[in-house]
N, CA, C and O atoms as a CHARMM CRD file, in Angstrom:
* protein
*
  280
    1    1 MET  N    105.26700  98.47200  89.47900 PROA 1      0.00000
    2    1 MET  CA   104.72000  98.03200  88.20000 PROA 1      0.00000
    3    1 MET  C    105.39100  96.73800  87.76700 PROA 1      0.00000
    4    1 MET  O    106.60700  96.58900  87.88300 PROA 1      0.00000
    5    2 LEU  N    104.60600  95.82300  87.27800 PROA 2      0.00000
    6    2 LEU  CA   105.15600  94.57500  86.76600 PROA 2      0.00000
    7    2 LEU  C    105.90900  94.82500  85.46200 PROA 2      0.00000
    8    2 LEU  O    105.61400  95.77300  84.73500 PROA 2      0.00000
    9    3 THR  N    106.85700  93.99000  85.18500 PROA 3      0.00000
   10    3 THR  CA   107.59500  94.04500  83.92600 PROA 3      0.00000
   11    3 THR  C    107.54300  92.67000  83.27400 PROA 3      0.00000
   12    3 THR  O    106.82900  91.78300  83.74300 PROA 3      0.00000
   13    4 ASP  N    108.29600  92.49300  82.19700 PROA 4      0.00000
   14    4 ASP  CA   108.26300  91.20700  81.52100 PROA 4      0.00000
   15    4 ASP  C    109.02700  90.12100  82.27200 PROA 4      0.00000
   16    4 ASP  O    109.01400  88.96300  81.85500 PROA 4      0.00000
   17    5 ARG  N    109.68700  90.47100  83.36300 PROA 5      0.00000
   18    5 ARG  CA   110.34000  89.42200  84.15900 PROA 5      0.00000
   19    5 ARG  C    109.41800  89.00700  85.31000 PROA 5      0.00000
   20    5 ARG  O    108.62800  89.81200  85.80400 PROA 5      0.00000
   21    6 TRP  N    109.52600  87.76000  85.72300 PROA 6      0.00000
   22    6 TRP  CA   108.68900  87.24900  86.80400 PROA 6      0.00000
   23    6 TRP  C    109.09500  87.90100  88.11200 PROA 6      0.00000
   24    6 TRP  O    110.28200  88.04000  88.40600 PROA 6      0.00000
   25    7 ARG  N    108.09100  88.30400  88.90500 PROA 7      0.00000
   26    7 ARG  CA   108.32600  88.93800  90.19600 PROA 7      0.00000
   27    7 ARG  C    107.54000  88.21200  91.27200 PROA 7      0.00000
   28    7 ARG  O    106.41100  87.77300  91.05500 PROA 7      0.00000
   29    8 LYS  N    108.16300  88.09500  92.43700 PROA 8      0.00000
   30    8 LYS  CA   107.53300  87.45300  93.58700 PROA 8      0.00000
   31    8 LYS  C    107.47900  88.47100  94.71600 PROA 8      0.00000
   32    8 LYS  O    108.38000  89.30000  94.84000 PROA 8      0.00000
   33    9 SER  N    106.45500  88.42300  95.52700 PROA 9      0.00000
   34    9 SER  CA   106.31200  89.35800  96.63400 PROA 9      0.00000
   35    9 SER  C    107.51500  89.29500  97.56500 PROA 9      0.00000
   36    9 SER  O    108.03100  88.21400  97.85000 PROA 9      0.00000
   37   10 SER  N    107.95700  90.45000  98.03500 PROA 10     0.00000
   38   10 SER  CA   109.05100  90.48500  99.00800 PROA 10     0.00000
   39   10 SER  C    108.62000  89.88000 100.34000 PROA 10     0.00000
   40   10 SER  O    109.47000  89.53600 101.16200 PROA 10     0.00000
   41   11 LEU  N    107.32700  89.74500 100.56500 PROA 11     0.00000
   42   11 LEU  CA   106.81400  89.15300 101.80100 PROA 11     0.00000
   43   11 LEU  C    106.79600  87.62800 101.74900 PROA 11     0.00000
   44   11 LEU  O    106.43900  86.99300 102.74100 PROA 11     0.00000
   45   12 SER  N    107.16200  87.03400 100.64100 PROA 12     0.00000
   46   12 SER  CA   107.05300  85.58800 100.48700 PROA 12     0.00000
   47   12 SER  C    108.36400  84.84900 100.72800 PROA 12     0.00000
   48   12 SER  O    108.43900  83.64800 100.47200 PROA 12     0.00000
   49   13 GLY  N    109.38200  85.52100 101.20700 PROA 13     0.00000
   50   13 GLY  CA   110.69400  84.91400 101.37000 PROA 13     0.00000
   51   13 GLY  C    110.76900  83.74300 102.32000 PROA 13     0.00000
   52   13 GLY  O    111.57500  82.84200 102.09000 PROA 13     0.00000
   53   14 SER  N    109.97700  83.70400 103.37200 PROA 14     0.00000
   54   14 SER  CA   110.10400  82.65000 104.38200 PROA 14     0.00000
   55   14 SER  C    108.88300  81.74900 104.45700 PROA 14     0.00000
   56   14 SER  O    108.62700  81.15900 105.50700 PROA 14     0.00000
   57   15 THR  N    108.13700  81.62600 103.39700 PROA 15     0.00000
   58   15 THR  CA   106.91000  80.83800 103.44200 PROA 15     0.00000
   59   15 THR  C    107.11200  79.39300 103.02900 PROA 15     0.00000
   60   15 THR  O    106.13800  78.64200 102.96300 PROA 15     0.00000
   61   16 GLY  N    108.32400  78.97800 102.75200 PROA 16     0.00000
   62   16 GLY  CA   108.55100  77.60400 102.35900 PROA 16     0.00000
   63   16 GLY  C    108.15900  77.31500 100.92800 PROA 16     0.00000
   64   16 GLY  O    107.91200  76.16000 100.58400 PROA 16     0.00000
   65   17 GLY  N    108.09600  78.31700 100.09300 PROA 17     0.00000
   66   17 GLY  CA   107.82800  78.10200  98.67600 PROA 17     0.00000
   67   17 GLY  C    106.38200  78.22800  98.26000 PROA 17     0.00000
   68   17 GLY  O    106.08000  78.04200  97.08100 PROA 17     0.00000
   69   18 GLY  N    105.47600  78.53100  99.16100 PROA 18     0.00000
   70   18 GLY  CA   104.06500  78.66700  98.80700 PROA 18     0.00000
   71   18 GLY  C    103.74000  80.03400  98.25700 PROA 18     0.00000
   72   18 GLY  O    102.98700  80.79000  98.87000 PROA 18     0.00000
   73   19 CYS  N    104.29600  80.35600  97.11400 PROA 19     0.00000
   74   19 CYS  CA   104.15400  81.70700  96.56300 PROA 19     0.00000
   75   19 CYS  C    103.74100  81.66500  95.09800 PROA 19     0.00000
   76   19 CYS  O    103.82200  80.63300  94.43200 PROA 19     0.00000
   77   20 VAL  N    103.30400  82.79800  94.63100 PROA 20     0.00000
   78   20 VAL  CA   103.04300  82.96300  93.21000 PROA 20     0.00000
   79   20 VAL  C    103.94800  84.05300  92.67400 PROA 20     0.00000
   80   20 VAL  O    104.41500  84.91400  93.42000 PROA 20     0.00000
   81   21 GLU  N    104.19100  84.00900  91.37300 PROA 21     0.00000
   82   21 GLU  CA   104.95500  85.03500  90.68000 PROA 21     0.00000
   83   21 GLU  C    104.05100  85.64000  89.62800 PROA 21     0.00000
   84   21 GLU  O    103.14700  84.97700  89.12000 PROA 21     0.00000
   85   22 ALA  N    104.29600  86.90200  89.30000 PROA 22     0.00000
   86   22 ALA  CA   103.48300  87.58100  88.29300 PROA 22     0.00000
   87   22 ALA  C    104.38000  88.41000  87.39100 PROA 22     0.00000
   88   22 ALA  O    105.47300  88.82300  87.78100 PROA 22     0.00000
   89   23 ARG  N    103.89500  88.64600  86.17000 PROA 23     0.00000
   90   23 ARG  CA   104.60500  89.51300  85.23200 PROA 23     0.00000
   91   23 ARG  C    103.62800  90.09100  84.23100 PROA 23     0.00000
   92   23 ARG  O    102.55300  89.54100  83.99500 PROA 23     0.00000
   93   24 LEU  N    104.02700  91.22200  83.64000 PROA 24     0.00000
   94   24 LEU  CA   103.29600  91.83300  82.53800 PROA 24     0.00000
   95   24 LEU  C    103.88100  91.26900  81.25700 PROA 24     0.00000
   96   24 LEU  O    105.08800  91.36000  81.03200 PROA 24     0.00000
   97   25 ALA  N    103.04400  90.69000  80.42000 PROA 25     0.00000
   98   25 ALA  CA   103.52000  90.06300  79.18300 PROA 25     0.00000
   99   25 ALA  C    102.54100  90.38000  78.06000 PROA 25     0.00000
  100   25 ALA  O    101.41200  89.88800  78.05200 PROA 25     0.00000
  101   26 GLY  N    102.97200  91.19200  77.12900 PROA 26     0.00000
  102   26 GLY  CA   102.12800  91.50200  75.97800 PROA 26     0.00000
  103   26 GLY  C    100.81300  92.16300  76.32900 PROA 26     0.00000
  104   26 GLY  O     99.81400  91.92900  75.64900 PROA 26     0.00000
  105   27 GLY  N    100.77800  92.97700  77.36300 PROA 27     0.00000
  106   27 GLY  CA    99.55700  93.66700  77.74800 PROA 27     0.00000
  107   27 GLY  C     98.64800  92.87300  78.66800 PROA 27     0.00000
  108   27 GLY  O     97.58400  93.36100  79.05000 PROA 27     0.00000
  109   28 SER  N     99.04300  91.65500  79.03500 PROA 28     0.00000
  110   28 SER  CA    98.28900  90.82400  79.96800 PROA 28     0.00000
  111   28 SER  C     99.14000  90.56600  81.20500 PROA 28     0.00000
  112   28 SER  O    100.36100  90.71800  81.17600 PROA 28     0.00000
  113   29 ILE  N     98.48300  90.17700  82.28100 PROA 29     0.00000
  114   29 ILE  CA    99.18300  89.79600  83.49700 PROA 29     0.00000
  115   29 ILE  C     99.19700  88.27200  83.54800 PROA 29     0.00000
  116   29 ILE  O     98.15400  87.62800  83.42700 PROA 29     0.00000
  117   30 GLU  N    100.38200  87.70300  83.72900 PROA 30     0.00000
  118   30 GLU  CA   100.52300  86.25700  83.85500 PROA 30     0.00000
  119   30 GLU  C    100.92000  85.93400  85.28200 PROA 30     0.00000
  120   30 GLU  O    101.72400  86.64100  85.88900 PROA 30     0.00000
  121   31 VAL  N    100.34600  84.85000  85.82000 PROA 31     0.00000
  122   31 VAL  CA   100.59600  84.43600  87.19400 PROA 31     0.00000
  123   31 VAL  C    100.90200  82.94200  87.18000 PROA 31     0.00000
  124   31 VAL  O    100.25000  82.16800  86.47900 PROA 31     0.00000
  125   32 ARG  N    101.91400  82.54600  87.97300 PROA 32     0.00000
  126   32 ARG  CA   102.27500  81.12600  88.06600 PROA 32     0.00000
  127   32 ARG  C    102.71700  80.78900  89.48100 PROA 32     0.00000
  128   32 ARG  O    103.01500  81.67300  90.28500 PROA 32     0.00000
  129   33 ASP  N    102.75200  79.50200  89.76600 PROA 33     0.00000
  130   33 ASP  CA   103.21600  78.97700  91.04700 PROA 33     0.00000
  131   33 ASP  C    104.74100  79.00800  91.04600 PROA 33     0.00000
  132   33 ASP  O    105.36800  78.44700  90.14700 PROA 33     0.00000
  133   34 SER  N    105.33500  79.64500  92.02500 PROA 34     0.00000
  134   34 SER  CA   106.79600  79.75700  92.04400 PROA 34     0.00000
  135   34 SER  C    107.47800  78.42000  92.29800 PROA 34     0.00000
  136   34 SER  O    108.62500  78.23300  91.89400 PROA 34     0.00000
  137   35 LYS  N    106.79600  77.48300  92.96000 PROA 35     0.00000
  138   35 LYS  CA   107.39100  76.17400  93.22900 PROA 35     0.00000
  139   35 LYS  C    107.59500  75.36000  91.96000 PROA 35     0.00000
  140   35 LYS  O    108.48600  74.51200  91.91100 PROA 35     0.00000
  141   36 ALA  N    106.78700  75.60100  90.93500 PROA 36     0.00000
  142   36 ALA  CA   106.86700  74.81300  89.70100 PROA 36     0.00000
  143   36 ALA  C    108.06300  75.20100  88.83800 PROA 36     0.00000
  144   36 ALA  O    108.39300  74.49200  87.88700 PROA 36     0.00000
  145   37 ARG  N    108.71200  76.30900  89.15500 PROA 37     0.00000
  146   37 ARG  CA   109.91500  76.76800  88.43400 PROA 37     0.00000
  147   37 ARG  C    109.71000  76.81200  86.92600 PROA 37     0.00000
  148   37 ARG  O    110.58000  76.40100  86.15800 PROA 37     0.00000
  149   38 GLY  N    108.55600  77.31400  86.51300 PROA 38     0.00000
  150   38 GLY  CA   108.28000  77.48500  85.09800 PROA 38     0.00000
  151   38 GLY  C    107.69000  76.27800  84.40700 PROA 38     0.00000
  152   38 GLY  O    107.36600  76.35300  83.22200 PROA 38     0.00000
  153   39 ALA  N    107.53800  75.15600  85.11300 PROA 39     0.00000
  154   39 ALA  CA   107.02800  73.94000  84.48500 PROA 39     0.00000
  155   39 ALA  C    105.50900  73.80200  84.61300 PROA 39     0.00000
  156   39 ALA  O    104.91200  72.96500  83.93700 PROA 39     0.00000
  157   40 GLY  N    104.88800  74.59200  85.45000 PROA 40     0.00000
  158   40 GLY  CA   103.45700  74.47400  85.68000 PROA 40     0.00000
  159   40 GLY  C    102.64200  75.38700  84.79300 PROA 40     0.00000
  160   40 GLY  O    103.19200  76.07900  83.93600 PROA 40     0.00000
  161   41 PRO  N    101.33100  75.39500  84.99200 PROA 41     0.00000
  162   41 PRO  CA   100.45700  76.24800  84.18800 PROA 41     0.00000
  163   41 PRO  C    100.63200  77.72500  84.53200 PROA 41     0.00000
  164   41 PRO  O    101.09600  78.07900  85.61600 PROA 41     0.00000
  165   42 VAL  N    100.25400  78.56200  83.59800 PROA 42     0.00000
  166   42 VAL  CA   100.28600  80.01500  83.77200 PROA 42     0.00000
  167   42 VAL  C     98.86600  80.52800  83.57500 PROA 42     0.00000
  168   42 VAL  O     98.23100  80.23700  82.56200 PROA 42     0.00000
  169   43 LEU  N     98.37400  81.28400  84.53400 PROA 43     0.00000
  170   43 LEU  CA    97.07100  81.92700  84.42000 PROA 43     0.00000
  171   43 LEU  C     97.26900  83.30200  83.81200 PROA 43     0.00000
  172   43 LEU  O     98.20000  84.01600  84.18500 PROA 43     0.00000
  173   44 THR  N     96.40300  83.68400  82.87600 PROA 44     0.00000
  174   44 THR  CA    96.53000  84.96600  82.19400 PROA 44     0.00000
  175   44 THR  C     95.29100  85.81300  82.45200 PROA 44     0.00000
  176   44 THR  O     94.16300  85.33600  82.31900 PROA 44     0.00000
  177   45 PHE  N     95.50900  87.07200  82.82200 PROA 45     0.00000
  178   45 PHE  CA    94.43400  88.00100  83.13700 PROA 45     0.00000
  179   45 PHE  C     94.61400  89.28800  82.34100 PROA 45     0.00000
  180   45 PHE  O     95.73900  89.67200  82.02200 PROA 45     0.00000
  181   46 THR  N     93.52100  89.94500  82.02700 PROA 46     0.00000
  182   46 THR  CA    93.61700  91.28000  81.45600 PROA 46     0.00000
  183   46 THR  C     94.02700  92.22800  82.57800 PROA 46     0.00000
  184   46 THR  O     93.91900  91.88900  83.75600 PROA 46     0.00000
  185   47 VAL  N     94.49400  93.40700  82.20900 PROA 47     0.00000
  186   47 VAL  CA    94.86200  94.39700  83.21600 PROA 47     0.00000
  187   47 VAL  C     93.63700  94.76700  84.04800 PROA 47     0.00000
  188   47 VAL  O     93.74300  94.96400  85.25900 PROA 47     0.00000
  189   48 ARG  N     92.49700  94.86000  83.41600 PROA 48     0.00000
  190   48 ARG  CA    91.25500  95.19100  84.14500 PROA 48     0.00000
  191   48 ARG  C     90.91300  94.10300  85.16800 PROA 48     0.00000
  192   48 ARG  O     90.55200  94.41300  86.30300 PROA 48     0.00000
  193   49 GLU  N     91.02300  92.84400  84.77400 PROA 49     0.00000
  194   49 GLU  CA    90.75100  91.73900  85.70500 PROA 49     0.00000
  195   49 GLU  C     91.74000  91.75600  86.86700 PROA 49     0.00000
  196   49 GLU  O     91.34400  91.55000  88.01500 PROA 49     0.00000
  197   50 TRP  N     93.01200  91.99700  86.58800 PROA 50     0.00000
  198   50 TRP  CA    94.04500  92.03100  87.62000 PROA 50     0.00000
  199   50 TRP  C     93.78500  93.15700  88.61700 PROA 50     0.00000
  200   50 TRP  O     93.91200  92.96800  89.82700 PROA 50     0.00000
  201   51 ARG  N     93.42300  94.32300  88.10200 PROA 51     0.00000
  202   51 ARG  CA    93.12900  95.45700  88.99600 PROA 51     0.00000
  203   51 ARG  C     91.91100  95.16000  89.86900 PROA 51     0.00000
  204   51 ARG  O     91.88600  95.52800  91.04300 PROA 51     0.00000
  205   52 ALA  N     90.90800  94.49900  89.30600 PROA 52     0.00000
  206   52 ALA  CA    89.72600  94.13600  90.08600 PROA 52     0.00000
  207   52 ALA  C     90.10100  93.14100  91.18900 PROA 52     0.00000
  208   52 ALA  O     89.61000  93.23600  92.31300 PROA 52     0.00000
  209   53 PHE  N     90.96600  92.19800  90.85800 PROA 53     0.00000
  210   53 PHE  CA    91.43100  91.23000  91.85300 PROA 53     0.00000
  211   53 PHE  C     92.18500  91.93700  92.97900 PROA 53     0.00000
  212   53 PHE  O     91.89200  91.72700  94.15600 PROA 53     0.00000
  213   54 LEU  N     93.15100  92.77000  92.61400 PROA 54     0.00000
  214   54 LEU  CA    93.94000  93.47400  93.63100 PROA 54     0.00000
  215   54 LEU  C     93.06400  94.37300  94.49600 PROA 54     0.00000
  216   54 LEU  O     93.32200  94.52200  95.69100 PROA 54     0.00000
  217   55 GLY  N     92.04000  94.96800  93.91400 PROA 55     0.00000
  218   55 GLY  CA    91.13000  95.80500  94.68800 PROA 55     0.00000
  219   55 GLY  C     90.23600  95.00400  95.61400 PROA 55     0.00000
  220   55 GLY  O     89.84800  95.49100  96.67700 PROA 55     0.00000
  221   56 GLY  N     89.90100  93.77500  95.22100 PROA 56     0.00000
  222   56 GLY  CA    89.01000  92.94500  96.02300 PROA 56     0.00000
  223   56 GLY  C     89.67700  92.20300  97.15600 PROA 56     0.00000
  224   56 GLY  O     89.01400  91.85600  98.13400 PROA 56     0.00000
  225   57 VAL  N     90.97800  91.94600  97.05500 PROA 57     0.00000
  226   57 VAL  CA    91.67400  91.18300  98.10500 PROA 57     0.00000
  227   57 VAL  C     91.56400  91.85200  99.47200 PROA 57     0.00000
  228   57 VAL  O     91.15300  91.18900 100.42400 PROA 57     0.00000
  229   58 PRO  N     91.90900  93.13100  99.61700 PROA 58     0.00000
  230   58 PRO  CA    91.82100  93.71800 100.95700 PROA 58     0.00000
  231   58 PRO  C     90.38800  93.86400 101.47200 PROA 58     0.00000
  232   58 PRO  O     90.17600  94.07200 102.66700 PROA 58     0.00000
  233   59 LEU  N     89.42300  93.75600 100.59100 PROA 59     0.00000
  234   59 LEU  CA    88.01700  93.84000 100.99900 PROA 59     0.00000
  235   59 LEU  C     87.45800  92.48700 101.42500 PROA 59     0.00000
  236   59 LEU  O     86.32800  92.40200 101.90600 PROA 59     0.00000
  237   60 GLY  N     88.25200  91.42800 101.24700 PROA 60     0.00000
  238   60 GLY  CA    87.79700  90.08600 101.61500 PROA 60     0.00000
  239   60 GLY  C     86.93600  89.42300 100.56300 PROA 60     0.00000
  240   60 GLY  O     86.28500  88.41800 100.84900 PROA 60     0.00000
  241   61 ASP  N     86.91400  89.95700  99.35400 PROA 61     0.00000
  242   61 ASP  CA    86.06600  89.40500  98.30000 PROA 61     0.00000
  243   61 ASP  C     86.39300  87.95900  97.94500 PROA 61     0.00000
  244   61 ASP  O     85.54500  87.25600  97.39700 PROA 61     0.00000
  245   62 PHE  N     87.60400  87.50400  98.24700 PROA 62     0.00000
  246   62 PHE  CA    88.02400  86.16100  97.84000 PROA 62     0.00000
  247   62 PHE  C     88.27700  85.24800  99.04400 PROA 62     0.00000
  248   62 PHE  O     88.81900  84.15400  98.88700 PROA 62     0.00000
  249   63 ASP  N     87.88900  85.69000 100.23700 PROA 63     0.00000
  250   63 ASP  CA    88.04100  84.86600 101.42500 PROA 63     0.00000
  251   63 ASP  C     87.12300  83.65000 101.33600 PROA 63     0.00000
  252   63 ASP  O     85.99200  83.74700 100.86000 PROA 63     0.00000
  253   64 LEU  N     87.61300  82.53000 101.79000 PROA 64     0.00000
  254   64 LEU  CA    86.79500  81.31700 101.82800 PROA 64     0.00000
  255   64 LEU  C     85.79100  81.40700 102.97000 PROA 64     0.00000
  256   64 LEU  O     86.07700  82.02800 103.99300 PROA 64     0.00000
  257   65 PRO  N     84.62000  80.79900 102.81100 PROA 65     0.00000
  258   65 PRO  CA    83.66200  80.75300 103.92400 PROA 65     0.00000
  259   65 PRO  C     84.28200  80.02500 105.11100 PROA 65     0.00000
  260   65 PRO  O     85.07300  79.10000 104.93000 PROA 65     0.00000
  261   66 ARG  N     83.92900  80.43300 106.30500 PROA 66     0.00000
  262   66 ARG  CA    84.49300  79.85300 107.51600 PROA 66     0.00000
  263   66 ARG  C     84.15100  78.37700 107.67900 PROA 66     0.00000
  264   66 ARG  O     84.88700  77.64300 108.33800 PROA 66     0.00000
  265   67 ASP  N     83.04600  77.93100 107.08900 PROA 67     0.00000
  266   67 ASP  CA    82.62200  76.54600 107.26500 PROA 67     0.00000
  267   67 ASP  C     83.33300  75.55300 106.33800 PROA 67     0.00000
  268   67 ASP  O     83.06000  74.35400 106.40000 PROA 67     0.00000
  269   68 ILE  N     84.23300  76.03300 105.48800 PROA 68     0.00000
  270   68 ILE  CA    85.01300  75.12400 104.64000 PROA 68     0.00000
  271   68 ILE  C     86.11500  74.54800 105.48000 PROA 68     0.00000
  272   68 ILE  O     86.78300  75.27500 106.21600 PROA 68     0.00000
  273   69 GLY  N     86.32200  73.22100 105.38300 PROA 69     0.00000
  274   69 GLY  CA    87.31400  72.52100 106.19000 PROA 69     0.00000
  275   69 GLY  C     88.69200  73.14100 106.14100 PROA 69     0.00000
  276   69 GLY  O     89.09900  73.70700 105.12600 PROA 69     0.00000
  277   70 ALA  N     89.40500  73.02800 107.24300 PROA 70     0.00000
  278   70 ALA  CA    90.74700  73.61800 107.36700 PROA 70     0.00000
  279   70 ALA  C     91.79200  72.80100 106.67200 PROA 70     0.00000
  280   70 ALA  O     92.96900  73.16300 106.68500 PROA 70     0.00000
């Protein structure tokens, strides 16, 4: 469960900084780029939106089409 402190995936340790952090803040989920160290924008989602996102990722709902440039 997320808390009010920023959390980063344990799988992101060796990716060279290409990670996001998330936290529960005031009943919403906030997400930011970990490389920005708090200076960049923060995206805010409702708990329902966050759960829908997490449910759709393993189903490939957010995969880019193969014909988009690499």
